[in-house]
C-alpha positions in Angstrom: 5.1 63.2 -52.7 7.1 64.4 -55.5 5.9 68.0 -56.7 6.1 67.0 -60.1 4.0 64.1 -59.9 1.4 65.8 -57.3 0.9 68.5 -60.2 0.4 65.8 -62.6 -2.6 64.3 -60.5 -4.0 67.5 -59.7 -4.2 68.4 -63.1 -5.5 65.1 -64.2 -8.4 65.4 -61.7 -9.6 69.3 -62.6 -9.6 68.0 -66.1 -11.7 65.0 -65.6 -14.3 67.1 -63.4 -15.2 68.8 -66.4 -16.0 66.2 -68.3 -20.0 64.7 -68.3 -19.0 61.1 -67.7 -20.2 58.6 -64.7 -19.4 55.2 -64.5 -23.3 54.4 -65.0 -23.6 56.0 -68.0 -20.5 53.8 -69.7 -22.9 51.2 -71.9 -19.5 49.7 -73.0 -18.4 49.6 -69.3 -21.8 48.1 -68.5 -21.4 45.1 -70.9 -17.9 44.8 -69.8 -19.3 44.1 -66.2 -21.4 41.5 -67.2 -19.4 39.6 -69.6 -16.9 39.5 -66.9 -19.6 38.1 -64.4 -20.7 35.8 -67.1 -17.3 34.5 -67.9 -16.6 34.1 -63.9 -19.6 32.0 -63.6 -18.6 29.9 -66.6 -14.8 29.5 -65.3 -16.4 28.8 -61.6 -18.3 25.7 -63.8 -15.8 24.9 -65.8 -13.1 24.4 -62.5 -16.0 22.6 -61.0 -16.6 20.2 -63.9 -12.7 19.5 -64.2 -12.3 18.7 -60.8 -15.4 16.5 -60.9 -14.0 14.7 -64.1 -10.7 14.0 -62.2 -12.5 12.6 -59.4 -14.7 10.4 -61.8 -11.7 9.2 -63.6 -10.2 8.3 -60.4 -13.1 6.3 -59.1 -13.8 4.9 -62.5 -11.6 2.1 -62.1 -12.9 0.8 -59.0 -16.5 1.2 -59.4 -16.0 -0.6 -62.7 -14.1 -3.6 -61.0 -16.9 -3.5 -58.5 -19.5 -3.7 -61.0 -17.9 -6.6 -63.1 -17.0 -8.6 -59.9 -20.6 -8.2 -58.8 -22.1 -9.0 -62.2 -20.2 -12.1 -63.1 -19.2 -13.4 -59.6 -21.5 -12.2 -56.9 -24.8 -12.4 -58.5 -24.3 -15.5 -60.5 -23.1 -17.5 -57.0 -25.9 -16.0 -55.4 -28.4 -17.5 -58.0 -26.2 -20.3 -58.0 -26.8 -20.9 -54.3 -30.0 -20.5 -54.6 -30.5 -23.2 -57.2 -28.6 -25.6 -55.4 -30.6 -24.8 -52.3 -33.9 -25.5 -54.4 -32.2 -28.9 -55.5 -30.8 -29.8 -52.5 -33.9 -29.4 -50.4 -36.9 -30.9 -51.9 -39.7 -27.8 -50.7 -42.8 -29.5 -48.9 -45.6 -29.5 -51.4 -48.5 -27.4 -50.3 -51.3 -29.8 -51.8 -52.2 -33.3 -51.1 -49.3 -35.9 -52.0 -49.4 -39.5 -53.2 -47.6 -42.2 -51.8 -46.7 -45.5 -53.9 -45.3 -48.4 -51.8 -44.0 -51.8 -53.0 -43.5 -54.8 -50.8 -41.2 -57.8 -50.9 -41.0 -59.6 -54.3 -43.5 -57.3 -55.7 -42.8 -54.8 -58.9 -45.0 -51.7 -59.8 -45.2 -49.1 -62.5 -46.8 -46.0 -61.7 -48.1 -43.1 -63.9 -47.3 -39.6 -62.5 -49.3 -36.6 -62.8 -47.3 -35.4 -65.9 -47.5 -38.7 -67.6 -43.8 -39.4 -66.9 -43.6 -43.3 -65.9 -41.6 -45.0 -63.1 -41.2 -48.4 -62.7 -40.7 -49.6 -58.8 -38.6 -52.6 -57.4 -39.4 -54.3 -54.0 -39.7 -52.4 -51.1 -39.6 -49.0 -52.7 -41.6 -45.9 -51.5 -42.4 -43.4 -53.9 -44.0 -40.0 -52.9 -45.4 -37.2 -55.3 -47.5 -34.5 -55.0 -51.2 -35.3 -56.6 -50.4 -32.5 -59.2 -47.1 -30.8 -59.9 -47.1 -27.2 -59.7 -45.7 -24.7 -62.8 -42.4 -24.2 -61.6 -41.0 -27.9 -61.0 -41.7 -31.4 -60.9 -40.8 -33.0 -57.4 -40.7 -36.3 -55.9 -39.3 -38.5 -53.0 -37.6 -42.2 -53.4 -36.6 -44.8 -51.2 -35.7 -47.7 -52.8 -35.0 -48.6 -56.6 -36.6 -47.4 -59.6 -36.4 -47.0 -63.3 -37.8 -43.3 -64.5 -39.1 -42.7 -67.7 -39.4 -38.6 -67.5 -41.3 -36.7 -70.1 -39.0 -34.2 -71.7 -39.7 -30.2 -70.4 -36.7 -28.1 -70.4 -38.9 -25.5 -69.2 -40.0 -28.0 -66.5 -37.4 -30.1 -64.3 -38.4 -32.9 -62.3 -36.2 -33.3 -58.9 -36.0 -36.9 -57.4 -34.6 -36.6 -53.8 -33.4 -39.6 -52.1 -30.9 -40.1 -49.2 -28.1 -37.6 -49.4 -28.7 -37.0 -53.0 -31.1 -35.1 -55.5 -31.1 -36.1 -59.0 -32.1 -33.2 -61.8 -33.7 -34.5 -65.0 -35.2 -32.9 -67.9 -36.4 -35.4 -70.0 -34.3 -38.7 -69.9 -34.5 -42.5 -68.7 -32.5 -43.7 -66.1 -32.7 -46.6 -63.3 -31.9 -45.1 -59.3 -31.1 -47.5 -56.3 -31.3 -45.1 -53.6 -32.8 -47.2 -50.3 -32.0 -45.6 -47.0 -30.3 -48.5 -45.4 -27.8 -48.9 -48.7 -24.7 -47.4 -47.9 -24.6 -46.0 -51.6 -26.7 -44.2 -54.2 -26.1 -45.8 -57.8 -27.8 -44.0 -60.9 -27.5 -45.5 -64.0 -28.3 -43.3 -67.0 -29.6 -45.2 -70.1 -30.6 -41.6 -72.3 -30.8 -37.9 -71.8 -28.9 -35.6 -69.3 -28.8 -35.7 -65.2 -27.4 -33.6 -62.8 -27.0 -35.1 -59.4 -26.5 -32.2 -56.4 -24.8 -33.9 -53.4 -25.5 -32.8 -49.7 -22.6 -30.6 -49.9 -23.6 -28.6 -53.0 -21.3 -30.3 -55.2 -22.8 -31.1 -58.4 -22.0 -34.2 -60.7 -23.1 -33.8 -64.4 -24.1 -37.4 -66.2 -23.7 -38.5 -69.5 -25.4 -41.7 -71.5 -24.6 -45.2 -70.6 -22.8 -43.9 -67.5 -23.2 -45.5 -63.7 -22.5 -43.6 -61.0 -22.0 -44.3 -57.5 -22.1 -42.2 -54.4 -21.6 -43.2 -50.9 -23.7 -42.1 -48.2 -21.1 -42.0 -45.8 -19.7 -38.3 -45.0 -16.5 -39.5 -44.4 -16.2 -41.7 -47.8 -15.4 -38.5 -50.6 -15.0 -41.3 -53.2 -17.2 -41.5 -56.1 -17.3 -44.4 -58.5 -17.8 -44.0 -62.3 -18.0 -46.4 -64.7 -19.2 -46.6 -68.6 -22.0 -49.4 -69.2 -22.9 -50.8 -72.5 -25.0 -53.6 -71.5 -27.8 -52.4 -69.1 -29.3 -55.7 -68.7 -28.3 -56.7 -65.6 -28.8 -53.5 -64.2 -32.3 -53.5 -65.4 -33.2 -57.1 -65.3 -35.5 -56.4 -62.1 -38.0 -54.8 -64.3 -38.3 -58.3 -66.0 -38.7 -60.0 -62.6 -35.4 -61.2 -62.4 -33.1 -61.1 -59.6 -29.4 -60.7 -60.8 -25.8 -61.0 -58.8 -22.9 -60.3 -60.6 -19.5 -60.6 -58.5 -22.1 -59.3 -55.8 -20.6 -58.8 -52.4 -22.6 -60.7 -49.8 -23.5 -57.4 -47.8 -25.7 -56.6 -51.0 -26.5 -60.1 -51.8 -28.3 -60.3 -48.4 -30.1 -56.9 -48.8 -31.3 -58.2 -52.1 -32.7 -61.0 -50.9 -34.2 -59.9 -48.0 -36.3 -57.2 -50.1 -37.2 -59.8 -52.6 -38.2 -62.6 -50.5 -39.0 -60.9 -47.2 -36.7 -62.8 -44.9 -34.2 -61.8 -42.2 -30.2 -62.5 -42.8 -28.1 -63.5 -39.5 -24.8 -64.4 -40.4 -22.7 -66.2 -37.6 -19.4 -65.1 -39.0 -18.1 -61.6 -40.3 -15.8 -64.3 -42.2 -18.9 -64.6 -44.8 -19.2 -60.8 -45.5 -16.3 -61.3 -47.5 -17.4 -63.9 -49.8 -19.2 -62.6 -53.3 -21.8 -64.6 -55.2 -22.9 -64.3 -58.8 -26.1 -66.0 -60.3 -29.7 -65.1 -61.9 -32.9 -66.3 -61.1 -36.7 -65.8 -61.9 -39.2 -67.0 -59.6 -37.1 -69.5 -57.9 -37.9 -70.1 -54.3 -35.6 -68.8 -51.8 -34.5 -72.1 -50.4 -33.2 -72.6 -54.1 -31.5 -69.5 -54.2 -29.7 -70.3 -51.0 -28.9 -73.8 -52.1 -27.2 -72.4 -55.1 -25.3 -70.0 -52.8 -24.2 -73.0 -50.7 -22.9 -74.9 -53.3 -21.3 -71.9 -55.1 -19.3 -71.4 -51.5 -18.4 -72.5 -48.2 -21.4 -71.2 -46.3 -24.0 -73.4 -45.0 -27.6 -71.9 -43.9 -30.5 -72.8 -42.1 -33.8 -71.0 -42.5 -36.4 -70.7 -39.7 -39.2 -68.5 -39.2 -38.0 -66.1 -42.2 -35.0 -65.8 -40.7 -31.6 -66.9 -42.3 -28.8 -67.9 -40.2 -25.6 -68.1 -42.3 -22.4 -70.1 -40.9 
């Protein structure tokens, strides 16, 4: 060690030993220590906060996108699926059900528990609970019916048929949905109707519109047309049997339900014919006579079986 530096160090030590001073008695120093400790704690929190803010900034965008997706896509999809499931599968009623049936050549009118009115065509069957619950009104139809539903936006009605469920709020419509028919046909007179198919796809209808949905899963096409005159579509309510260039397969089904007969065509060539006519209170033989006159079809009626050849 340099002699000069050693001398200076020893001299300083001797000088300071004579001072009445200790670190514990230095109030300024104690305040300094306290301030340094506090500063260190704040600095640590500040650093931790900065790190947290950086992490939060990194995670904010993915979390925000997930929240928006969940709110606008996932949750509405779940709700929509639940709604469609409710529409597509009418739940079993927990209370007693009423069943209304009409037979060949008979039309009837039914007043539902909510005072809605339903007219049933021949060979139709309508099933409803003795009392509708507070959530929705449910009905099942096999056949053809004209509905005049009492309006209530908070109390929808679901009419289940073969492969299609119809949701209505307050409207008038004609629904032809026999289980043995190849299609369901709905004619909307007024109001609003939503049809839900078995594959959960929905179809909204507007007044004076008719839609035909085929029951065959292999057929995806849907026929839709505007109707200005409902007379031919609703004539059955007045006791009229109407054919308007109707294919022979549909003519035979209508006559079977109207007259309680069975058809047996000898040749499939007969099924290519169409028939037009309007009848009220005519006998089955009268209608068959006019069918024979207007086409190249002959018939034989025996034991309520009509053979066409």
